[in-house]
N, C-alpha and C positions, 0 to 999 in steps of 0.2 A: 551694323555688322562690324565696322571698324572699332567702335567702342567696346563691343563684346570681345573682339580679338585682343584689344589692349588689356582688358580686365583679366582675361585668361593668361596672357603673358605675364602680367604682374603676379598673379597667383603662383605660376610656375617658378618665376624668378625668386619669389619670396621663400618658397620651400627649398629651392636649390641653394640659395645663399645661406639659409639657416643650417641645412645639413652639412654643407661644405665647411662652414665656420666651426661647427661642433663635431666634425668628424673624429678628432683625437679622443673624444669621450669614449669611443668603443674600446680603447686600450686601457681604460680606467678600471681599477679594482675597487672593492669595498674599502671604506675608510673606517677608522676606529671610532669616530664620533657618530653615534646613533645607528649606523648601519648594522652592527651586531644585533641590537635590540629590534630593529625593524625587519631585518632579513637574515643576516648571516647566522645568527644563533637563535632565531625564532622558529621553533619547530612548527608552529601553527602556519606560518607563511610558507616554509619549505615543504610542508606536506600538501600544499595546494588547496584548492577549494574543496571543502568537505563540510559535513554537518557540524563537527566540532570547530572547524575554522570559521564557519558562519556565526556560531554562537560567540566565539572569541571576538570576532570583529565588532559585534554589537554590544558586548559587555565589557571589553577591555578598556582599562584606563592606563595601559602601558605607555611609556614615553610622555606622560603628563598630558595626554590628549584623548578626546573622544572623537574619532573620525572613522566610523565603520566602513565607509566607501573606500577610503584609502587602504585600509587593511584588506578589503576584498580584492582591490586592484592588485596589491602586492601578492596576495595568495594566488591569484590567477597567474601571475608571472612565476611565482614559486613552483607551481605545478608543472610549468613548462621548462623553466631554466634552472631550477634548483639553486645551486650555489655559484652559477656562472653569472658574473656581474654584467656581461655584455647585453644580455636580454633586458635587464632592468634599465640599463642606460638607453637602449633602443626605444623602450616604451616612453621614458621621460622625454627623449628628443622628439618622438612622435607627437606627444602631447604639446610640446613647445611649438613645433611647426604648425600644428593644428590651431593653437591659440593665436599665432601670428595671422593665420588665414582668417580666423573668426573675427579678429580685431579689424582687419581690413574690410571684411564684409559688413561688420556693424557700423563702422565709420562711414563707409560709402553709402550704406542704407540711410544714414542720418544727414549726410552732407551732399554738396553739389560737386565735390572735387575728388577725382581719382588720384590726382597727384598728392594732395595733402593726406588722404587716407593711406595711400601707399607709403608715404614717408614715415608716418607714425608707426605703421605695422613693421617697417624695416628697422626702425630704431628699437622697437620693442624686441624684435627677433635677435638683433645683433649686439645690443648694448652689453658691455662686460659685466655690469652689476647683476645681470640676470643669469650669469653662468652658474652661480651657486644653486639656483633653483632647478637647473637642468642636470648639471654634472654630479650633484649629490643625490644618490639613490633615495635616501631618506626623505628628500624633499618632493617626493611624488605628490604629496598633498598640495604643494604649491601649484604645480602645472595642472593637476587634475581639477582642483577647485576653480582655477581661473577659466578652464574650459566651460564649466557650468555658469560662472559669472557672465561670460560673454554670450553664452547661449540664452541666459536669462535676459540680457539686454536686447538681443535680437528678437526674442519672443515678446518682450515688452514693447518694442517699437511696432511690431505687428499688431499687438493689442491696442496700442495708442491710436493707430490708424483706423481701426475698426473694432471698438470695444465689444467683447462678448465673453460669456462665462467660460466657454471652452478655451479661448485664448488666454484668459486670466489664469485658468488652471494650469496651462502650460508654463506660464511665468512662475507660478507657485511651485510647480514640480521641479523646474530647473534650479530654482533658488534652494529648495529643500535638499536636492542632491548635492549642490555646492556646499551647503553647510555640513553635510555628512562627510565631505572630503576635507574641509578645513574651516574652523570657526572664524577665521579672519573675515569671512564674507558677511559678518553681522552688520556691517555698515552699508550693505548694498541697497536696502530700502531708501536710505538717505541719498545715496548716489543716484538712484532713479529719480528722486526729486530734483537733483541737479540737472539731469537730462530733460526733465519737464521744463526747466527754466531755459536751458540752451543745450543742444540745438533744436529740441522738439517744439519749443515755444507753445506749451500746452496751458500755461497759466493765464487765466483771464483776470488781469488786474483791474480792468474796467468792465463791469458786468454788462454795460450797454453795448460793448463791442465784442461780446462773446461769440465764438464761432461754434456752432453745433453741427454744421454740415461738413463731414469729412471729405466730401467730394468737391468742395469749393477749391478752385485752382487759381493760383496767381503766380506771377513771376517771383521765384524764390530769392530771398536775400542769402547772405553767406551762411546764416544759421537756419534757413528753412529746410525742412525735411525733404528728402528724396526717397520715396518708397517705390520699390519695384521699377525704378528707372523713370518715374514720373514725378515732377515737382508738385507737391500737394501741401495744403495748409491743414494741419491736424486740428481736430475739434478741441476747443479750449474749454476749461472748467475752472471753477474757483479754486483758490489755494486750499480751502478747507476740504472740498470734495476730493482733491488729489491726495490730501493727507489721509482721509478716510479710506481711499482706495489702497493705500499702502499698509493699512492697519493689520491685516492678516500676516503680511510679510514681517512687520515690526514685532508682532507677537511671537512668530516663529524665531526671529533673530534673538529676542529676549530669552526665550526658553533655551536656545542653544548656548547663549552666553552663560546662563546659570549652570548648565551642565558642564561647560568648559571650565568655569571657575572651580567647580567641585573637582573635576578631573585634575586640575593643575594645583590643587591645594598644597600638596607636598612640595612641589617645585617653587611655589610662591613663598611658602614658609621658610624654605632654605635660604632665602635672601631677605629675611625680615629685618636684617640689620640696616637695610637701605631706608633712610628716612624719606618722608614724603617730599621735603624740600630738595633733597638730592635727586629724587626721581623727576621732579619738575624741571630742575636745572638741566638734567641730562636730556629731557624731552626736547627742549629748545635747542640744545647742542646737537641732538640727533637730526632735527629738521634741517638745520644749516649744513650738517655733514652730508646728508643725503643730497641736498641741492648742489653742494660743491662737487661731490663725486659723480653726479650726473654729467657735469661738464668736464671734469678731470678724473676719469675712471682709472686711476693708477694706484699701485700699492694696495690692492684689495686682498684681504686675507679672510680666512674662515671664521676667525673669532676676534672680536675687538673687546678687550676687558672693560668692564664698567668703571668709570672714573671715581665712582662713589662720591666722596666729598673733596676730591682733589682739584676740581675745576675752579679757577680763580673767578672772583666776582667781576673783574674786568671783562673776562671772556664771556661770562654769562650775560652781562649787560649788553655787550656788543651783539651777541647772538639773539637776544630777545628783541633788540632794536631792529635787527635785520628782518626777523620774522614778522614783526608788526608793521614795519615799513612796507614790506611786500604785500601784506594783507590789506593795508589801508589803500595802497595804490590800485590794486585790482578791484577793491570795492568801489573806489572813486570812479573808475572807468568801466564799471560793470555794464552800463548801457551801451556805450560806444564800442567796447571791446569785451563782449560777453564771454568769449573764448578764454580770456585770461582769468576771469572770475571762476568760470567752470573748472579750468585746469588746476588752478591753485587750490580751490575748495576740494576737488577730488583728491588731490595729493595729500592735503592736510587731514581730511576726514578718514580716508582709507588707511592712513598710517596709525590712527588712534589706537586700535587694538594691540599694536605691537610697539608703541612709542615708549613703553616702560613705566607708565603710570601704575599699572599692575604688573610688576616685574616678574617675568618667568625666565629662569636662566640667568647667567651672569654677564651677558653681553650688553654693551652700550647701544649697539645698533647692529644691523646685519645686512649684507648685500641682498639676501633673499627677500627682505621686507619691502624692497622697491618693486617687486614683480607686478603687483596690481597698481600701486600709487603712481608708477611711472606713466601709466596710460593717460591720466589727466595732465601730467606735466608735459609729456610729449605733444599732446594736442595743443596745449597753450603755446609751446615753443614753435611748433610748425605753423600753426594758424597765424601767430603774430609775425613770424619771420616772413611768411608769404605776403601778409598785409603791408609790411614795410618795404619789401623789394619787388613785389609783384605789381600787377596792374598794367605793365607795358611788356612788349616782347623782350626787350633787354632785361627788364626786371625778372621776367619768368625764366629766362636763360640763367640769370645770376642765381635765382632761387634753386634751380636744378643743380647748378654746379656746387653751391654750398652744401646741399643735401648729399650729393654724391661724395664729395670730399669728406664730410663728416662720417658717412657710413663706411667709406673705405678705411678711415682711421679706426673705426670700431672693430673691424674684422681681426687685424693682428693682435689687438689688445684682448679681444675675447678668446681667440685661439690660445694665446699665451696663458690666460687665466684657466682655460680648460685643462691645459697641460699640468697645472699644479695639482689637479684632482686625480692624477694618475695613481697615486698611492699615498700612504701615510707619510713616508719619508719626504716626498716632494711637497706635500701639503703643509706639514708642520715646519719643515725647514724653511720654506718660503715665508711662513708667518713670523719666524724668528728673524729672518733677514730684514723684514719690514719693521718689526718691533722686537728688539732683543729682550724687552721686559715682559713679553707675553707669557705669563706663568702657565696659562692653559696649554699653549703649544709645547712648552718644556715638559709638562706632565705627560702629554701624549707621546712625545719623543722618548720618554723613559720607557714606556711600554714597547715602542717600536724597537728600541735598542736591545731591550731584554729579549724580545722575540728573535732577534738576530744574533744573540749571544755576545753582544758588544757591551759587556758589563761596566767597563771603565767609562765609556761614553755615557752610559745610562746614569752613572753616578754624577757626572758633571752636570747633567740636567736636573737631577735631584737636588744637588747643591744650589743650583740657580733658583729652583722653586722655593726652597727654604729661605734663601737670601731675599727673595722678593716679598715673602710673607704675605701673599695674596690668596693662596689656595683655600678653597672651601673644604677640602678633604685632605688636610696635611698628613693625617694618619696613613693614608694609602701611599703617599710619596715616601714617607719614612719607612713603611713596610717594604716597598719596592727597593729602597736603598739597602735595607737589611738583606733582602734576597740576593742582591748583587754581591754583597760582601760575603755571603755564604758561598756563592758560586766561585768567588775569588779566594776561598779558603782563609777568610779573615773573621773567624767566629766571634771573637771578643767585641770587635767593632759592630758586627751584625746584631749581637745581643743588645748593645746600647741603642741601636736604631729601633729595634722592636719595642724596647721599653719606652723610648721616646714617643713612638706611635701610640702606645697604650696610655701614656700620660696625657696625650692629646684627646684620645677617644678610648676609654677603658673597655668598651664593648666592640672594639674593632676585631671582628672574627678572624680575618686573615693573619693579623699580627699575633693573636693568641695561638693560632695553629703553628705558625712559623717558629715562634719562640719555644713552644712546647717541643717541637721536633728538634730544634737546635740543642735544647737542654738534654733531651733524651740521647742524642748522638754523642754528647759530651760525658755521658754517664751520670748525670745529675738527676737521678731517678725521682727523688722526692719532689724537687722543684718542678720537674717536667710534669709529674702527676698532678700537682696543684694547678698549674696553668691549664693542663688538659681538662681537668674537671670543670674549670670555668668555661672553657671552650665548649665542652660537651653540654653544659647547662644552657648556654646561649644557643647552641645548635638545636637542642631539643625544643626550646621555646620557639625558634624560627620555624622548625618543621611542623610543630603543632599548630601554629598560626597561619602557616603557608604550606599546607600539605601538597599542593600542586606546583610548588615552586622548585624547579630543578636545583637551583643554588642552595636552597635550604636542605634538600635531600643530600646533596654533595657534602655540605658542611657536617651534617649528622653522620654520614658515612665516614668522614675523616675522623670524627670524634671516636667512633668505634674502632677505627684502625689504631688510634692512639691508646685505646684501652686494651688492645691486643685481642679484639674480637672480630676477626676477618669475615666470619660467616654472617654476622649481623650487619657489618659494613657492606657486604656484598648485596644484601637486600635493598639497601638504600641507594647504592650506586646503580643497581639494576632499575630501580624506580626512576632515578634521575635520567638514565639513558632512555627509558620509555617516554618520559615527559619531554625530553629534548634529544631526539635520536641523532641530531646533527651537532651536538655539543661535544667539541673535542675534549673539554675538561671532564665531562661525565664519562665519556668512553675511556679516557686515559686512566682515570681513577678505577674504573671498573676492571680494566685490564691488569692494573697493578695488583688488585686484590685477587683476581683470578689466578695470577701466578702463585700467590700465597696458598691458595686452596688447590693448587695443582690442576687447574683447568687451562692447560697451555694452548690448546687449539683455539679456545674461545678468546684467550688473551691475545694471541697472535692476530686473529681476525680483527679484534677491536683496535689493536695498535696500527694495523694497516689502514683501517678506516680513519684513525686519528691523523695519520700522516697524509691521507688524501685531503683532509680538512685543513691541516696546517703542517707542512713538511719541515718547518724550522724549529722542531722540538728535539733537542739533543737527548734528553732523558728517554724519550720514546724510542728513538733510534737505538739507544744503548740497550734498552730492555728487549726490543725486538731482535737485536743481534744475539743476545744471550739465548733466547728461545731457539733461534735458527741454529746456533752452535750445538745446542742439546739435540737438535734433530739432524745433526751432521750435515747441515747445509753451510759448509765453510765459506764458499764465495758470497752467499747472501749475508752471513754474519760479518765477514770482512767488510763488505760494502756499507753496512749500517754502522759498524764501529767507526769506520772512516768518516762517515757523515756526522756522527756524534762528535768526533774530534774536530771536524771542520767548523761545526756550529759552536763548539765550546773548546777553544784551544787549550784551556787550563785543565781539562778533564784528564787526569793522569791514568785513571782506570781504563778509559777508552784507548788511550795511547798504548798502555801495556798490553791490553787484549789484542789490539791491532798488530803490534809487533810480534806477539806470540803466534797469531794465526798466519802472519805473513811467512813464517818459517815452515809452515806445514805444506 
């Protein structure tokens, strides 16, 4: 009874510590990286579970991934919470707490120690490197897939204790669902082989000593299994038979890997400039980085730029030496200290899909990639620590104190890290504080500053991006720079930036549109028409090849606006709004054209909806104020002119209109 009470107390404490540590996550907003694609601007998700949403989940390759279960999970949240980020954060935190519990249950199921199992579970729950997987809404795939990984392990231990077709099918089903949540689980069949070696001890190295009777009971060693509270020796089988046993799981992992490579084709092509030797060098660098940050989890940021070929040979040599030294040591003592071999092997193998050999994205490494690998590393650290200081009453007390001090140190670091995920400004500003050369953070702060109407600050970040010369999409930065200059009434400089963007990427649609509009406003009709024609041709091609893409419909609508055909533009903006009913861009453009065709009530309704989605758009406040003034709603018009001026202090038209209405 006492043991059961301790077990329950640990579970309650584990959940309570996790929730209290992550409590600040509930004040977090969506962030600009991936969250718009996954939730904020994804109408399939925001419309909730539906027939079309189900089809989207199983067929979509959006965000360079095929993970239907993750999409369905987000759609379920979308139907309940809509654009309220709190609910999504609550679900992520719920899964993380559940994962910590599952890890404790799984380890206790396989070992003889409540203390060690609890320590690993607490480190997993509270380590700062895991904040990204929980606080970032788009990383639902991390916490969801890990739930099924741990359920697979629990089901596998049950199967290993008493093999049957039903129990194996349960293992297969949990693994299948995990792959549907995130393809990183492709290494799980190999990880199960590690469990067979230790702690399950299922491999019969000497056939003469095979155990075939699962009921045979002996006094367990540190690695012996404890199933349902009773020490048992699991039935052993030859290594070959255990490999055959994993074959269906390996086949499924292989198929999922092929699908993933296909889904990530565009993302991997985007970084084809990375040579294989640069990827190998960064892989060893990443392993050492993950190991270092496990013990010193400070200065963690959302994006670590890939060093490409900037790593020195001295650095690479040292890191390769560290990696192989650790590998040789744990291999040498694999019999006397099997937990070290297990933990290091788990860490190395589970990181393989994301170590950068097949590079997806531009990061060198990422905090979230430690979510599963840390399980093995924590097992090795805790088991080895207890082996060194345990064994006596004094040693046990010392082990407990070390564990408590380490965990207490994790809590403020994790809470601080959660705070950086509050919004874009805090997230990217922190990244630049840690690494002033982080071009990706500067790019995202450009968008954040433009949204806040801080155009001068946005330009400083654009300048920094260009100076660093690391951007994969320099045209977008130059185009944003031009937009800022237009807003600051510096048209000649803006034109140069748009032309520079087009020299970088001649088919950059936003730059074509912005340049055409700028030329038209300057009265350079012939030049504007020439640029508009190219923009229109590109837009028609996009819409033809992507008829269900809202962005393509918006682009084509803008092309018809430039041609002076608002009625045709209206059709495409209406389609874009149907495809993406929660897209502020689609609704804003639709409202603008509705003003042109004198559908003021519809325009007013759409503008109000846009401001619900994003209240920091000065142009929408200005247009809504004009409509309200025409309807003789002077207080409402005055309020929105004032807001437009607050968001864009250089807007002279808003200032004049506000002064005029203030006299009425």
